[in-house]
Residue, then its C-alpha position, 0 to 999 in steps of 0.5 A: x515471492x515474485x517481487x524483484x524489488x526485494x531481491x537486491x539489497x545492494x546500494x543500487x537496489x535500495x536506491x531503486x526501491x526508493x526512487x519515486x520514478x519506479x512504478x511501485x504502488x505499495x509502501x516503499x519502507x515496508x518493501x525495504x523490510x521485506x528486502x532485509x528479510x530476503x537478504x538474510x533468510x530468502x523465502x523462509x516464512x518463519x523469519x517473516x513471521x518473527x519479523x511481524x511479531x517484533x513490530x507488534x511487540x514494539x507497538x505493545x510497548x508504545x501502547x503501554x507508554x502512551x497509556x502511562x502518559x494518559x492514565x498516570x497509572x502503571x497497572x492500568x497502562x499494563x492492563x490496556x497494553x495486554x488487551x491490545x496485545x491479545x485482541x483477536x482483531x489484531x491477528x490479521x495484521x500480524x499473521x498475514x505477512x503483507x499486513x506488516x504495513x499496518x504494524x510499521x505505520x502504527x509503530x512510527x505513528x505512535x512513537x511520533x505521538x509519544x515524542x510529541x507528548x513527552x518532549x514537545x508540549x512546552x515548545x522548549x525543545x525544537x529537536x523534539x518536533x524534528x523527531x516528530x517530523x521524521x517519524x511521521x514521514x516514516x509512517x507515511x512511507x508505510x501506509x496511507x492511513x498516516x495522513x490522519x496524523x496532523x489532525x491527531x496532533x491538533x486534537x492532542x493540542x486541544x486535549x492538552x490545552x496547548x496555547x495556539x501561538x505562532x510556533x504551534x501553527x507553524x508546526x502544523x503547517x509544516x507537517x500538513x505540507x509534508x504529509x498531505x501536499x508533498x511527501x518526499x525525502x527532500x521536503x523532509x530535509x527542507x522542513x528540518x532546515x527551516x524549522x530550527x532557525x524559525x523556532x529560535x528566531x521566534x524565541x529570540x524576537x519575542x522580547x522585542x514584540x516585533x510583528x511575528x509574521x516578519x519572522x515567518x517571511x524571513x524563514x520562508x525566504x531562507x526555505x526558498x534559498x535551501x530549496x533552490x540549492x537542492x532541487x530543480x523543481x524550483x517553481x513548484x516550491x515557490x508556489x508551495x511556500x507562498x501558500x504556506x506563508x499566506x496560510x500562517x499569516x492568515x491563521x496567526x491573525x485569526x487566532x491572535x486577533x480574533x476573539x471567537x467568544x464573540x461569535x454566535x457559533x463559538x463558546x469561550x475556549x472553543x476548539x480552534x482546530x475545527x475551523x483551522x483544519x476545515x479552512x486549510x483542507x479546502x485551500x489544499x484541495x482547490x489550490x494544490x491540484x497535484x497534492x497527494x490528497x487530491x491524487x488519492x482522491x482522484x484515484x479513488x473516485x475513478x474506482x467509485x461504484x457506489x452513490x454518495x448516500x451508499x457510501x455514507x451508510x457504508x461508513x456507518x456500517x464500518x464504524x458499527x462493525x469495528x465497535x461491535x467487533x471490539x467487544x465480540x471479536x469472533x464469528x465474522x469472515x476473515x474477508x468482508x466483501x463489498x455489499x451486493x445491492x438488490x434492486x438498487x438497495x444495500x442490505x438492511x443492516x447498512x440502513x440500521x447501522x446509524x441507529x446503533x451508532x446513535x444509541x452508543x453516542x446517546x449512552x456515552x452522552x448521558x453516562x459521562x459527558x452530561x455528568x461531566x465525568x472525564x468528558x474530555x478524555x471520552x471526546x479525545x479517545x472517541x475522536x482518535x478512533x474516528x479520525x484514524x479509522x476514517x480513511x478506510x470508511x469508504x466516504x472516499x472510495x477505497x480501491x479493492x474489494x473489502x468493506x471492512x478488514x480486521x487490520x484496518x482497526x489495528x491502531x484505531x482500537x487504541x481510542x476505544x481502549x482509552x474510552x473503555x479503561x477510563x470508564x473502568x477507572x471510574x467504576x468502584x467495585x471490589x478490586x477482586x471483581x476487576x481482577x476476575x473480569x480482566x483475566x476472564x477477558x484475557x482468557x476469552x481473547x486467547x481462546x478466540x486467537x487459538x481458533x482464528x490463527x489456524x485459519x491463516x494456514x494457507x490460501x485454501x483454508x482461508x478462502x474455504x472459511x470466506x466462501x462458507x461465510x460469503x458463498x457469493x463472493x467471486x474473488x474468494x473462488x478466484x483466489x482459491x482456484x489460483x491456489x489449486x492451479x499453483x499446485x497442479x490441481x487443474x480440475x479444481x482450479x477450473x471449477x473455482x475460476x468458472x464459479x468466480x466469473x459466473x458470480x461476477x461477469x466483470x471479474x477480469x482476473x477470473x477470466x484471465x486465470x480461466x484462459x491460463x488453464x485453456x492455454x495450458x491445455x493447448x486449447x487456444x481458441x477457447x482461451x481467446x473466447x474466454x478473454x474476449x468476455x473481458x469488457x475492458x480488455x484493451x486496458x488490461x495488460x495481462x489480458x492483452x498479453x494472454x490474448x496476443x500470445x494465444x493468437x500467435x499460437x494459432x498463427x493469427x499473427x496480425x491480430x496478435x501483433x495488434x494486441x501486443x502493440x496495445x499492450x506495449x503502449x500501456x506498458x512499454x517495459x513489458x518484457x514478455x510483451x516485447x519478446x513475443x512481439x519480436x517473435x511475431x515480427x520474426x514470423x512475419x519476416x520483418x527482421x529489423x523490427x524484431x531485432x529492435x524489440x529484442x534490443x529494447x528488451x535486453x536494455x530492461x533485462x540484460x540477462x534475458x537469454x531467450x532474447x539473445x537467441x531469438x535476436x541471433x535467429x533474426x540476424x541470421x535470417x537477415x544475413x548478418x551472421x557475425x551479429x548472429x554469432x555474437x548473440x548466440x554466444x551471449x545466450x550460451x554464456x547466460x544459459x549453457x543447458x539449452x540444446x536449441x542454442x547450440x543448434x542455432x549457433x551450429x547452423x549459423x556457422x554452417x551458413x558461413x562455411x565454417x562446418x568444422x567449427x560447428x561440430x563442437x556446438x553440435x556435440x553439446x546439442x547431442x549431449x543434451x538430446x536434441x533430436x536434430x543433432x545426430x543428423x547434422x553431425x553425420x552431414x557436416x562432421x564426418 
């Protein structure tokens, strides 16, 4: 509701949204869909919910189409897609508006897989893979979990027994480069421009039996020519292309020339993708230090607060949780917080979770794989689940507060559904038993849905449920307190914020929210004392702003100025930071610096009318009355209902001897009930 990027649906607004220099952390394509909603429906929540439901509907259709390709049975595909449609674990991604990123990334991800399966398994249609590239890139603009897509393509090649020829390796290299190293609009275009001629060159020169890497060399020369004409960042492209060229040549020689069956670690027809993906991953991590993968890895490690052994058990717990909730999707909290360590140890259930996974694996092995019953399908769908869920298993730390979340498994459950329905396909009871079982499951899911959906009614209902399940979860109290605060229930908000910081002394947001209440009660000393409890306040923008503002209100101007300086060093475009520092300079009678801050602010927000009025006061105190009048007029043009602006303009006119001209603004100030207007009118407008 406070997102400025979704309120402007003009060409300029959309280009700003997709500008890589804009400090946007969330997926930009998802925000584009919010901009679409806002343009037509403003903040009517019904429209946003219907929009989410439409994405879910698309995904159900895609699950049906993919299941049809795998099972070759419409009835099974229909049953699988209905289970996916109604599974209670999918509720969060649908009813929570911000969960839309999971819906959208899944749509493009599954659609890309469908296109790859349907049109591009025989290398006869290069436009099929171009469409796969576009869809995969759109998926990457929707959620970071899409980074698993190249691995799923390699897994799919193994499942389809696709021959690892040069064009196959070239495809994987392109998609890895686009999604893992340099995801950008320009790189998508470059990938398309180079793929088409390379594909046809390889097809044409096959009959001449030329060394294929010569074609690849020509392709990347062409790629460099393209990139030089459309980008300034030429040097980085050169390094990238050299690496990709060397990787393709190396992989080509490895796959074509090397016979893995002679190696002790491989059997005949071993899955080459394991070796290739490992080698490529290592090279990417160490050669491309500025790649997307390394960026997210470094960002995650900066947040890390668990040991590697802890994260391994956390990952096993996550997998166990998603598998268990696939069958028993009720009873758990809507939000699952990170585990609390006691004497350096995680809760016991984390250490037991590997036993659960081992039991499931042993059961699958002895019931299917050892008996060679649809083992290829079990391996494919099992790995599909593990690969797609892997980015949220905490092996690499995830910034946030959640160990698991229902929305994380939204797409990954396609893998578990595949295993389940292949198992049911082999089961040979009477048809009526299968029908009764299916409808019993659907009825069970509907009941669970009916119970869980109302828990998302609002923040209070949601966090009441979370607190009931996790009474020691600091964030839940903080968020419920903010719900109370926004509705004017200050006493309940203060209780929840206090409880939040009592449970977690490092909860800087909780301390900040508590200080808001004290500031609202004009108890600025207490607000400052509360903010001083934040360990890392010198790097916390909101905390610095609030403390600087509170110090200003108790007239500790130099201390306040120090906080605003720190704030603006961290975030130079902080509008209210610039405004309040300008006020500080004004109170310290440094009018030139005050005016400079207001000018910087107005460059960022040209309609910030308070800044025009404040700058007018600074000009007036500096004796620059013409500039002051210009500022007051600008403030009044933007906002004509504030009495102070008329009073300030009148005082400026009086100072330069234009008392008669001051009468009109004074009359407006009187109409707006300004307390000084009557006195000034009596004095200067008799």
